[in-house]
Backbone as numpy.savetxt, mean C-alpha at the origin, in Angstrom:
# Nx Ny Nz CAx CAy CAz Cx Cy Cz
9.03 -19.61 2.33 10.38 -19.40 1.81 11.40 -20.05 2.77
12.36 -20.83 2.27 13.33 -21.44 3.15 14.32 -20.39 3.68
15.04 -20.78 4.76 16.02 -19.86 5.39 17.11 -19.53 4.37
17.54 -20.55 3.56 18.65 -20.35 2.67 18.27 -19.37 1.56
16.99 -19.51 1.04 16.52 -18.60 0.00 16.37 -17.21 0.55
15.85 -17.12 1.79 15.71 -15.81 2.39 17.06 -15.10 2.55
18.05 -15.91 2.97 19.38 -15.35 3.21 19.96 -14.80 1.85
19.79 -15.61 0.76 20.29 -15.10 -0.50 19.55 -13.90 -0.97
18.26 -13.83 -0.66 17.47 -12.67 -1.10 17.91 -11.44 -0.40
18.33 -11.54 0.88 18.66 -10.39 1.63 20.09 -9.98 1.37
20.88 -10.88 0.85 22.31 -10.51 0.57 23.22 -11.05 1.68
24.45 -10.54 1.72 25.40 -10.96 2.72 25.04 -10.56 4.12
24.96 -11.52 5.01 24.61 -11.20 6.39 25.77 -10.80 7.27
25.48 -10.61 8.55 26.50 -10.14 9.47 27.63 -11.13 9.63
27.25 -12.44 9.67 28.31 -13.46 9.86 29.37 -13.38 8.76
28.89 -13.22 7.52 29.84 -13.19 6.39 30.81 -12.01 6.53
30.31 -10.90 7.06 31.17 -9.72 7.26 32.16 -9.99 8.35
31.72 -10.54 9.43 32.63 -10.75 10.58 33.71 -11.82 10.35
33.34 -12.77 9.49 34.26 -13.89 9.25 35.37 -13.47 8.28
35.19 -12.38 7.60 36.21 -11.94 6.67 37.18 -10.94 7.32
38.50 -11.24 7.38 39.47 -10.33 7.98 39.48 -8.99 7.30
39.10 -8.98 6.00 39.10 -7.70 5.27 38.01 -6.75 5.68
36.96 -7.33 6.21 35.82 -6.50 6.58 35.47 -6.60 8.06
36.42 -7.01 8.86 36.15 -7.13 10.31 35.97 -5.72 10.93
34.73 -5.46 11.34 34.45 -4.13 11.91 34.44 -4.13 13.40
34.88 -5.21 14.00 34.91 -5.26 15.47 36.32 -5.11 16.02
37.31 -4.98 15.05 38.64 -4.83 15.53 39.44 -3.98 14.52
40.65 -3.64 14.79 41.52 -2.84 13.92 40.87 -1.49 13.65
41.09 -0.97 12.46 40.61 0.37 12.12 39.57 0.24 11.00
38.83 1.32 10.83 37.87 1.41 9.72 38.32 2.61 8.91
38.88 2.32 7.73 39.33 3.36 6.82 40.17 4.38 7.63
41.15 3.89 8.31 42.00 4.82 9.04 41.96 4.38 10.51
41.62 5.33 11.39 41.58 5.09 12.83 40.16 4.97 13.38
39.19 4.72 12.48 37.78 4.76 12.93 37.32 3.31 13.26
36.78 3.16 14.46 36.29 1.87 14.89 34.76 1.91 14.95
34.15 0.71 14.93 32.73 0.63 14.96 32.15 1.34 16.16
31.14 2.14 15.95 30.56 2.93 17.02 31.05 4.32 17.12
32.02 4.64 16.29 32.65 5.96 16.30 31.89 6.95 15.41
31.96 8.21 15.78 31.47 9.26 14.88 32.71 9.81 14.18
32.73 9.71 12.87 33.90 10.07 12.13 33.62 10.96 10.94
34.61 11.62 10.44 34.50 12.46 9.25 35.14 11.66 8.04
34.37 11.24 7.10 34.95 10.41 6.03 34.60 11.02 4.65
35.33 10.54 3.67 35.13 11.01 2.28 33.70 10.71 1.86
32.98 11.72 1.39 31.60 11.55 1.02 31.43 10.59 -0.13
32.45 10.49 -0.98 32.35 9.54 -2.20 32.55 8.11 -1.83
32.92 7.83 -0.60 33.14 6.43 -0.14 31.83 5.80 0.30
30.75 6.57 0.41 29.45 6.14 0.99 28.52 5.72 -0.19
28.11 4.46 -0.23 27.14 4.00 -1.16 25.73 4.25 -0.68
24.83 4.49 -1.59 23.43 4.70 -1.21 22.86 3.39 -0.65
21.76 3.54 0.14 21.11 2.44 0.73 20.17 1.74 -0.25
20.46 0.47 -0.63 19.61 -0.20 -1.59 18.19 -0.54 -1.01
18.09 -0.38 0.29 16.78 -0.67 0.92 15.97 0.56 1.19
16.46 1.70 0.63 15.78 2.96 0.87 14.35 2.91 0.33
13.30 3.02 1.18 11.95 2.92 0.69 11.46 4.24 0.02
12.15 5.35 0.28 11.70 6.62 -0.33 12.27 6.73 -1.70
11.43 6.99 -2.68 11.83 7.06 -4.07 11.86 8.50 -4.64
11.22 9.41 -3.95 11.13 10.79 -4.41 11.71 11.78 -3.41
12.55 12.68 -3.83 13.10 13.72 -2.97 12.82 15.08 -3.64
12.28 15.98 -2.88 11.88 17.28 -3.39 13.12 18.11 -3.66
13.36 18.54 -4.89 14.53 19.34 -5.30 14.64 20.63 -4.52
13.54 21.33 -4.40 13.61 22.65 -3.70 13.99 22.43 -2.23
13.46 21.38 -1.62 13.77 21.17 -0.18 15.24 20.76 -0.03
15.75 19.98 -1.02 17.20 19.58 -1.02 18.09 20.81 -1.19
17.68 21.71 -2.08 18.49 22.97 -2.27 18.49 23.79 -0.97
17.35 23.85 -0.35 17.26 24.63 0.91 18.17 24.00 1.98
18.17 22.68 2.08 19.04 22.00 3.05 20.51 22.15 2.65
20.78 22.08 1.37 22.16 22.28 0.93 22.66 23.64 1.32
21.83 24.68 1.19 22.29 26.03 1.56 22.53 26.13 3.07
21.65 25.47 3.84 21.87 25.40 5.30 23.17 24.75 5.65
23.47 23.65 4.98 24.68 22.90 5.21 25.92 23.72 4.84
25.84 24.51 3.78 26.94 25.39 3.35 27.26 26.39 4.52
26.25 26.85 5.12 26.40 27.87 6.17 26.73 27.30 7.51
26.12 26.17 7.90 26.31 25.68 9.25 26.92 24.29 9.30
27.11 23.61 8.16 27.66 22.25 8.18 26.56 21.23 8.46
26.95 19.97 8.51 26.04 18.88 8.83 25.96 18.70 10.29
24.84 19.12 10.89 24.73 19.09 12.39 24.49 17.73 12.88
23.70 16.91 12.21 23.43 15.54 12.63 24.11 14.57 11.72
25.01 13.71 12.17 25.77 12.75 11.32 24.80 11.76 10.66
25.13 11.31 9.47 24.40 10.22 8.85 24.90 8.96 9.48
24.10 7.86 9.26 24.49 6.60 9.82 24.88 5.63 8.73
26.03 4.94 8.89 26.54 4.00 7.86 26.96 2.71 8.47
27.16 1.71 7.65 27.82 0.51 8.04 29.01 0.28 7.12
30.00 -0.39 7.64 31.18 -0.63 6.82 31.01 -1.92 6.01
31.31 -1.87 4.70 31.23 -3.01 3.84 32.58 -3.68 3.58
33.61 -2.88 3.63 34.96 -3.34 3.40 35.90 -2.14 3.52
37.19 -2.36 3.20 38.15 -1.23 3.32 37.70 -0.09 2.41
37.55 1.07 3.00 37.11 2.31 2.24 35.76 2.15 1.58
34.92 1.30 2.11 33.56 1.16 1.56 32.57 1.18 2.67
31.62 2.12 2.54 30.54 2.25 3.54 29.19 2.31 2.80
28.17 1.88 3.53 26.81 1.92 2.96 25.89 2.72 3.91
25.12 3.57 3.34 24.26 4.46 4.14 23.11 3.61 4.73
22.85 3.86 5.99 21.72 3.28 6.69 20.60 4.29 6.75
20.92 5.48 7.21 19.90 6.55 7.25 20.57 7.91 7.03
19.79 8.82 6.55 20.28 10.21 6.34 20.50 10.50 4.84
19.72 9.90 3.94 20.00 10.11 2.53 19.78 11.55 2.10
18.75 12.24 2.73 18.54 13.64 2.38 19.77 14.44 2.70
20.32 14.19 3.92 21.53 14.96 4.30 22.73 14.64 3.41
22.82 13.37 2.97 23.92 12.96 2.09 23.78 13.66 0.74
22.57 13.64 0.19 22.35 14.27 -1.14 22.58 15.80 -1.08
22.04 16.40 0.00 22.18 17.84 0.13 23.65 18.20 0.37
24.45 17.41 1.06 25.84 17.66 1.30 26.64 17.64 -0.01
26.29 16.70 -0.91 26.89 16.63 -2.21 26.58 17.91 -3.01
25.32 18.36 -2.95 24.91 19.57 -3.63 25.67 20.80 -3.09
25.93 20.75 -1.79 26.63 21.86 -1.16 28.12 21.85 -1.44
28.60 20.73 -2.08 29.98 20.69 -2.49 30.91 20.11 -1.43
30.34 19.52 -0.38 31.20 18.92 0.66 31.94 17.72 0.15
33.19 17.56 0.61 34.01 16.41 0.24 34.01 15.34 1.38
33.73 15.76 2.58 33.64 14.84 3.69 32.34 15.08 4.41
31.91 14.09 5.23 30.64 14.23 5.99 30.81 13.44 7.27
30.22 13.97 8.39 30.25 13.21 9.64 29.35 12.00 9.58
29.86 10.89 10.05 29.06 9.68 10.08 29.14 8.94 11.36
28.07 8.22 11.70 28.03 7.29 12.85 28.16 5.94 12.28
29.16 5.16 12.66 29.46 3.87 12.08 28.88 2.79 13.00
28.05 1.91 12.49 27.51 0.86 13.29 27.48 -0.44 12.58
27.18 -1.55 13.30 27.16 -2.86 12.74 25.67 -3.18 12.41
25.49 -3.66 11.23 24.14 -4.02 10.81 24.18 -5.01 9.67
23.37 -6.08 9.73 23.33 -6.97 8.56 22.25 -6.49 7.66
22.06 -7.15 6.51 21.14 -6.66 5.49 19.72 -6.54 5.99
19.29 -7.53 6.78 17.88 -7.46 7.27 17.74 -6.26 8.23
18.73 -6.08 9.07 18.67 -4.91 9.97 18.70 -3.59 9.17
19.51 -3.59 8.11 19.58 -2.42 7.26 18.20 -2.02 6.76
17.50 -3.00 6.20 16.16 -2.75 5.73 15.27 -2.27 6.80
15.28 -2.91 7.96 14.42 -2.57 9.07 14.69 -1.11 9.55
16.05 -0.79 9.70 16.41 0.51 10.19 15.97 1.60 9.16
16.19 1.34 7.91 15.83 2.33 6.89 14.36 2.57 6.80
13.61 1.49 6.91 12.13 1.62 6.83 11.57 2.31 8.05
12.05 1.95 9.25 11.58 2.59 10.47 11.94 4.06 10.52
13.18 4.39 10.11 13.56 5.80 10.12 12.66 6.63 9.19
12.32 6.06 8.03 11.51 6.77 7.05 10.11 6.92 7.54
9.58 5.89 8.25 8.21 5.91 8.73 8.02 7.11 9.69
9.07 7.43 10.42 8.92 8.49 11.39 9.16 9.88 10.86
9.35 9.97 9.54 9.50 11.31 8.96 8.10 11.90 8.77
7.95 13.16 9.16 6.69 13.87 9.08 6.20 14.01 7.66
7.11 14.21 6.70 6.72 14.51 5.35 6.56 13.22 4.49
6.57 12.10 5.09 6.38 10.84 4.32 4.91 10.69 4.02
4.56 10.46 2.77 3.10 10.38 2.46 2.55 8.99 2.88
1.24 8.94 2.96 0.58 7.75 3.51 0.84 6.47 2.74
0.99 6.54 1.43 1.31 5.37 0.64 2.71 4.88 0.89
3.69 5.81 1.06 5.05 5.42 1.37 5.09 4.69 2.73
4.34 5.25 3.70 4.28 4.60 5.04 3.65 3.21 4.92
2.57 3.10 4.15 1.89 1.77 3.99 2.82 0.76 3.34
3.52 1.22 2.30 4.47 0.32 1.60 5.59 -0.11 2.59
6.05 0.85 3.39 7.13 0.50 4.36 6.62 -0.52 5.37
5.43 -0.30 5.87 4.83 -1.27 6.79 4.77 -2.65 6.15
4.27 -2.70 4.91 4.13 -4.01 4.23 5.48 -4.68 4.00
6.46 -3.91 3.67 7.83 -4.43 3.48 8.40 -5.01 4.75
8.14 -4.28 5.84 8.65 -4.76 7.16 7.98 -6.09 7.51
6.70 -6.20 7.21 5.98 -7.48 7.49 6.47 -8.61 6.59
6.62 -8.27 5.28 6.96 -9.33 4.31 8.46 -9.69 4.32
9.32 -8.67 4.38 10.75 -8.95 4.19 11.48 -9.16 5.52
10.91 -8.68 6.62 11.55 -8.86 7.91 10.76 -9.85 8.75
9.73 -10.50 8.15 8.90 -11.51 8.81 8.38 -11.06 10.15
7.76 -9.90 10.16 7.17 -9.34 11.38 5.68 -9.55 11.37
5.12 -9.75 12.50 3.65 -9.76 12.64 3.20 -8.29 12.86
1.92 -8.03 12.70 1.43 -6.69 12.96 1.67 -6.25 14.41
1.64 -7.23 15.32 1.90 -6.93 16.76 3.35 -6.51 16.92
4.32 -7.26 16.32 5.71 -6.93 16.43 5.99 -5.59 15.77
5.37 -5.33 14.62 5.54 -4.11 13.93 5.05 -2.93 14.73
3.93 -3.13 15.44 3.32 -2.11 16.29 4.35 -1.69 17.39
5.01 -2.70 17.97 5.98 -2.41 19.02 7.20 -1.66 18.47
7.64 -2.07 17.28 8.87 -1.47 16.74 8.69 0.00 16.30
7.53 0.32 15.78 7.30 1.70 15.25 6.53 2.55 16.22
6.03 1.97 17.28 5.35 2.75 18.26 3.94 3.22 17.86
3.26 2.42 17.00 1.95 2.74 16.54 1.01 1.61 16.93
-0.25 1.95 17.13 -1.28 0.92 17.45 -1.49 -0.02 16.26
-1.98 -1.22 16.57 -2.22 -2.18 15.51 -3.29 -1.66 14.55
-4.30 -0.94 15.13 -5.37 -0.44 14.28 -4.84 0.60 13.32
-3.91 1.44 13.79 -3.33 2.46 12.91 -2.56 1.80 11.76
-1.79 0.76 12.11 -1.05 0.03 11.11 -1.98 -0.61 10.06
-3.08 -1.21 10.60 -4.06 -1.87 9.73 -4.69 -0.87 8.77
-4.97 0.35 9.30 -5.55 1.37 8.42 -4.64 1.77 7.28
-3.33 1.86 7.54 -2.37 2.13 6.45 -2.29 0.99 5.47
-2.26 -0.24 5.99 -2.13 -1.40 5.04 -3.35 -1.54 4.13
-4.52 -1.14 4.63 -5.73 -1.24 3.85 -5.63 -0.30 2.61
-4.85 0.73 2.69 -4.73 1.66 1.54 -4.15 0.97 0.36
-3.35 -0.08 0.60 -2.72 -0.75 -0.55 -3.69 -1.62 -1.33
-4.92 -1.76 -0.79 -5.93 -2.55 -1.48 -6.76 -1.65 -2.46
-6.51 -0.34 -2.34 -7.21 0.56 -3.28 -6.64 0.52 -4.64
-7.44 0.88 -5.67 -6.95 0.92 -7.04 -5.75 1.84 -7.14
-4.91 1.54 -8.11 -3.67 2.32 -8.30 -3.90 3.82 -8.48
-5.05 4.12 -9.17 -5.35 5.55 -9.41 -5.59 6.31 -8.13
-6.18 5.63 -7.15 -6.53 6.31 -5.86 -5.21 6.39 -5.06
-4.40 5.33 -5.12 -3.08 5.39 -4.43 -2.23 6.53 -4.92
-2.21 6.72 -6.22 -1.44 7.78 -6.86 -1.94 9.16 -6.43
-3.31 9.29 -6.39 -3.88 10.56 -6.00 -3.55 10.89 -4.53
-3.49 9.90 -3.68 -3.12 10.06 -2.29 -1.65 10.39 -2.18
-0.87 9.69 -2.91 0.64 9.94 -2.89 0.93 11.36 -3.35
0.24 11.79 -4.43 0.49 13.16 -4.97 -0.21 14.27 -4.25
-0.96 13.98 -3.20 -1.61 15.02 -2.42 -2.96 15.55 -2.91
-3.51 14.86 -3.90 -4.81 15.32 -4.46 -5.95 14.95 -3.48
-5.78 13.92 -2.70 -6.73 13.58 -1.65 -5.95 13.29 -0.33
-6.70 13.27 0.78 -6.04 12.93 2.03 -6.28 11.47 2.37
-5.61 11.02 3.44 -5.78 9.65 3.89 -7.20 9.41 4.32
-7.84 10.44 4.92 -9.24 10.31 5.36 -10.16 10.08 4.16
-9.91 10.83 3.05 -10.67 10.64 1.81 -10.53 9.17 1.34
-9.27 8.72 1.33 -8.99 7.35 0.85 -9.65 6.28 1.71
-9.67 6.48 3.00 -10.28 5.54 3.95 -11.77 5.45 3.71
-12.39 6.58 3.35 -13.82 6.58 3.02 -14.09 5.72 1.75
-13.19 5.81 0.79 -13.36 5.10 -0.45 -13.15 3.61 -0.29
-12.35 3.19 0.74 -12.09 1.75 0.95 -13.45 1.03 1.19
-14.42 1.69 1.80 -15.64 1.02 2.18 -16.55 0.80 0.97
-16.18 1.34 -0.20 -16.91 1.10 -1.43 -16.22 -0.07 -2.19
-16.94 -1.11 -2.39 -16.32 -2.33 -2.95 -16.10 -2.28 -4.43
-17.01 -1.60 -5.18 -16.94 -1.56 -6.62 -15.84 -0.61 -7.07
-14.87 -1.10 -7.83 -13.75 -0.27 -8.30 -14.20 0.90 -9.15
-15.16 0.60 -10.05 -15.60 1.64 -10.98 -16.28 2.82 -10.19
-17.01 2.48 -9.15 -17.66 3.50 -8.34 -16.61 4.24 -7.55
-15.58 3.56 -7.06 -14.49 4.23 -6.31 -13.83 5.30 -7.21
-13.59 5.01 -8.47 -12.91 5.88 -9.38 -13.79 7.05 -9.72
-15.09 6.83 -9.86 -16.01 7.90 -10.08 -16.02 8.88 -8.91
-16.03 8.34 -7.72 -16.05 9.18 -6.53 -14.74 9.98 -6.40
-13.59 9.30 -6.80 -12.30 9.97 -6.77 -12.34 11.20 -7.66
-12.86 11.02 -8.87 -12.88 12.15 -9.77 -13.80 13.26 -9.24
-14.92 12.88 -8.60 -15.81 13.90 -8.00 -15.12 14.66 -6.85
-14.43 13.89 -6.06 -13.72 14.51 -4.89 -12.76 15.59 -5.39
-11.97 15.26 -6.43 -10.98 16.19 -6.93 -11.58 17.37 -7.67
-12.58 17.08 -8.54 -13.21 18.15 -9.34 -14.01 19.10 -8.48
-14.72 18.57 -7.48 -15.65 19.42 -6.66 -15.01 19.83 -5.35
-13.75 19.40 -5.14 -12.97 19.75 -3.92 -13.79 19.35 -2.67
-14.26 18.13 -2.65 -15.11 17.67 -1.53 -14.28 17.47 -0.29
-14.87 17.87 0.89 -14.19 17.59 2.15 -14.44 16.17 2.56
-13.87 15.76 3.69 -13.98 14.38 4.13 -15.41 13.99 4.45
-16.15 14.88 5.13 -17.50 14.51 5.49 -18.38 14.29 4.23
-18.24 15.16 3.26 -18.96 14.99 2.04 -18.59 13.69 1.34
-17.30 13.36 1.36 -16.87 12.13 0.77 -17.46 10.91 1.47
-17.46 10.95 2.78 -18.03 9.88 3.54 -19.49 9.67 3.25
-20.22 10.74 3.07 -21.65 10.66 2.78 -21.85 10.01 1.38
-21.05 10.45 0.43 -21.16 9.84 -0.92 -20.78 8.41 -0.90
-19.74 8.07 -0.14 -19.24 6.67 -0.08 -20.31 5.79 0.58
-20.93 6.27 1.61 -21.99 5.49 2.31 -23.18 5.28 1.38
-23.53 6.30 0.63 -24.66 6.23 -0.33 -24.33 5.15 -1.38
-23.08 5.26 -1.93 -22.71 4.30 -2.97 -22.62 2.89 -2.38
-22.18 2.74 -1.13 -22.14 1.39 -0.52 -23.51 0.83 -0.34
-24.48 1.66 0.05 -25.88 1.25 0.22 -26.48 0.81 -1.07
-26.11 1.54 -2.15 -26.64 1.24 -3.47 -26.08 -0.13 -3.94
-24.78 -0.31 -3.66 -24.14 -1.59 -4.04 -24.76 -2.71 -3.26
-25.05 -2.50 -1.96 -25.70 -3.55 -1.16 -27.09 -3.87 -1.66
-27.80 -2.77 -2.08 -29.14 -2.99 -2.62 -29.15 -3.79 -3.87
-28.15 -3.49 -4.77 -28.01 -4.26 -6.00 -27.73 -5.73 -5.70
-26.85 -5.96 -4.74 -26.47 -7.33 -4.39 -27.70 -8.07 -3.80
-28.47 -7.31 -2.98 -29.62 -7.96 -2.37 -30.68 -8.33 -3.45
-30.88 -7.38 -4.38 -31.81 -7.66 -5.45 -31.34 -8.79 -6.34
-30.05 -8.82 -6.53 -29.46 -9.92 -7.31 -29.72 -11.28 -6.63
-29.56 -11.27 -5.29 -29.74 -12.54 -4.57 -31.24 -12.92 -4.59
-32.10 -11.88 -4.43 -33.55 -12.10 -4.42 -34.05 -12.68 -5.72
-33.43 -12.23 -6.83 -33.86 -12.71 -8.17 -33.00 -13.84 -8.70
-32.26 -14.47 -7.76 -31.38 -15.53 -8.21 -32.18 -16.70 -8.80
-31.87 -17.14 -9.97 -32.51 -18.25 -10.61 -31.49 -19.27 -11.06
-31.68 -20.54 -10.64 -30.78 -21.62 -11.08 -30.95 -21.81 -12.61
-29.99 -22.45 -13.23 -30.03 -22.61 -14.69 -31.24 -23.44 -15.13
-31.59 -24.44 -14.34 -32.73 -25.29 -14.76 -34.02 -24.54 -14.70
-34.11 -23.51 -13.84 -35.29 -22.63 -13.83 -35.37 -21.84 -15.13
-34.26 -21.32 -15.55 -34.23 -20.51 -16.74 -34.66 -21.34 -17.99
-34.25 -22.59 -18.04 -34.66 -23.43 -19.13 -36.17 -23.70 -19.11
-36.71 -23.93 -17.90 -38.14 -24.20 -17.80 -38.98 -22.94 -18.14
-38.46 -21.79 -17.74 -39.19 -20.51 -18.05 -39.25 -20.34 -19.55
-38.17 -20.61 -20.24 -38.17 -20.49 -21.72 -39.14 -21.47 -22.35
-39.19 -22.69 -21.85 -40.13 -23.68 -22.39 -41.57 -23.26 -22.17
-41.87 -22.77 -20.94 -43.25 -22.35 -20.63 -43.68 -21.13 -21.48
-42.71 -20.18 -21.67 -43.02 -19.00 -22.45 -43.33 -19.37 -23.91
-42.58 -20.37 -24.42 -42.83 -20.81 -25.79 -44.20 -21.52 -25.89
-44.51 -22.31 -24.87 -45.80 -23.09 -24.92 -46.97 -22.18 -24.79
-46.87 -21.08 -24.00 -47.99 -20.16 -23.81 -47.96 -18.99 -24.86
-46.84 -18.89 -25.56 -46.73 -17.85 -26.56 -46.85 -16.44 -25.96
-46.23 -16.25 -24.77 -46.25 -14.99 -24.12 -45.07 -14.93 -23.13
-44.83 -13.76 -22.60 -43.69 -13.57 -21.71 -44.01 -14.12 -20.32
-43.06 -14.83 -19.75 -43.19 -15.42 -18.41 -42.06 -14.96 -17.55
-42.38 -14.46 -16.36 -41.33 -13.97 -15.44 -41.44 -14.77 -14.12
-40.26 -15.05 -13.56 -40.21 -15.83 -12.27 -39.32 -15.05 -11.32
-39.82 -14.92 -10.08 -39.00 -14.33 -9.03 -38.79 -15.39 -7.93
-37.59 -15.45 -7.42 -37.28 -16.48 -6.43 -36.18 -15.97 -5.51
-36.33 -16.20 -4.18 -35.30 -15.82 -3.21 -34.44 -17.02 -2.90
-33.41 -16.80 -2.04 -32.46 -17.86 -1.75 -33.07 -19.01 -0.95
-34.25 -18.77 -0.35 -34.94 -19.78 0.42 -35.74 -20.76 -0.49
-35.83 -20.36 -1.79 -36.57 -21.16 -2.73 -38.04 -20.65 -2.97
-38.40 -19.62 -2.19 -39.73 -19.13 -2.37 -39.81 -18.11 -3.56
-40.97 -18.13 -4.23 -41.00 -17.18 -5.36 -42.38 -17.14 -6.00
-42.50 -16.55 -7.17 -43.76 -16.37 -7.87 -43.51 -16.44 -9.41
-44.58 -16.80 -10.12 -44.58 -16.88 -11.58 -45.55 -15.82 -12.08
-45.11 -14.96 -13.02 -45.98 -13.92 -13.60 -46.08 -14.20 -15.11
-47.34 -14.33 -15.58 -47.55 -14.63 -17.03 -48.24 -13.36 -17.62
-47.63 -12.79 -18.62 -48.14 -11.57 -19.25 -49.27 -11.89 -20.24
-50.28 -10.99 -20.30 -51.28 -11.04 -21.37 -51.66 -9.62 -21.72
-52.01 -9.41 -23.01 -52.24 -8.03 -23.51 -53.69 -7.64 -23.34
-54.61 -8.62 -23.41 -56.02 -8.23 -23.30 -56.77 -9.43 -22.75
-58.16 -9.29 -22.67 -58.94 -10.33 -22.10 -58.98 -11.61 -22.95
-58.94 -11.35 -24.26 -58.95 -12.51 -25.21 -57.67 -13.36 -25.00
-56.52 -12.69 -24.83 -55.32 -13.47 -24.64 -55.29 -14.19 -23.25
-55.95 -13.54 -22.28 -56.05 -14.17 -20.97 -56.89 -15.44 -21.08
-58.03 -15.34 -21.83 -58.89 -16.54 -22.00 -58.14 -17.63 -22.74
-57.27 -17.26 -23.71 -56.52 -18.22 -24.49 -55.58 -18.97 -23.57
-54.92 -18.23 -22.73 -53.90 -18.86 -21.82 -54.62 -19.82 -20.85
-55.76 -19.33 -20.30 -56.52 -20.19 -19.35 -56.97 -21.48 -20.03
-57.40 -21.38 -21.30 -57.88 -22.52 -22.02 -56.72 -23.53 -22.22
-55.54 -23.03 -22.45 -54.38 -23.87 -22.58 -54.11 -24.71 -21.34
-54.25 -24.02 -20.20 -54.08 -24.69 -18.91 -55.14 -25.73 -18.67
-56.38 -25.40 -19.07 -57.50 -26.32 -18.87 -57.34 -27.60 -19.67
-56.64 -27.52 -20.77 -56.45 -28.70 -21.66 -55.43 -29.65 -21.08
-54.62 -29.16 -20.12 -53.55 -29.98 -19.55 -54.14 -31.14 -18.70
């Protein structure tokens, strides 16, 4: 992707904001006497939601509980925003606090105002969400993948930014290769990440889904799941090995058919990848055996 296309995809960058006198956040005031870097109390309705927010689901009961706490004690930790223009702000982090504050009936909310372009917005929002304890494994995996794809990070760079090992990041990213049904089960808490990691080792999708159903119905623990997954993997490997052992080129199949018709009996051929094999000719009784031998003798 070219730099120009990437820039359009991310939206207006920092340069565009700084070059406009209407949105200069390095001088003058921000919606009154607030300058960049300040912690301020601003109208809650002036804050737009973060379009880069990776979290799509918010628990209503948890929001109600937070709203009640805010009613009693106020917003203890300010949300973080960036200024878009006069009287316009965009949320960087703290969407749960913003939603709960609206439920609590607040008209203003404390904010920390900072400078961030669109790519930084995405990065900040994703990294903040990754560090939430209640973020499920699929949300974390998607956030990692978005950071890699949309912020052009390597796994090594991502590892440094989020403070996780490369192997841990790789384990999360592998979850996105699982069938959608398994990802949904993990997202909804029907299975754990350890269950899902065991299923990754099974290559056949149909087998994976059968194991998923068994895990949920029989409430299997991780060790039981790993044992079933290993058994299924060995069976799949056995099938593949037998398939390779019995591999027959097309011209072999044609010759087998011709020989079977000439002998008027069933002919089977086994062959491995090295080209070695055997031919088996069926006969029902001694008379048929003699007939077949006589046919060969006539050749």
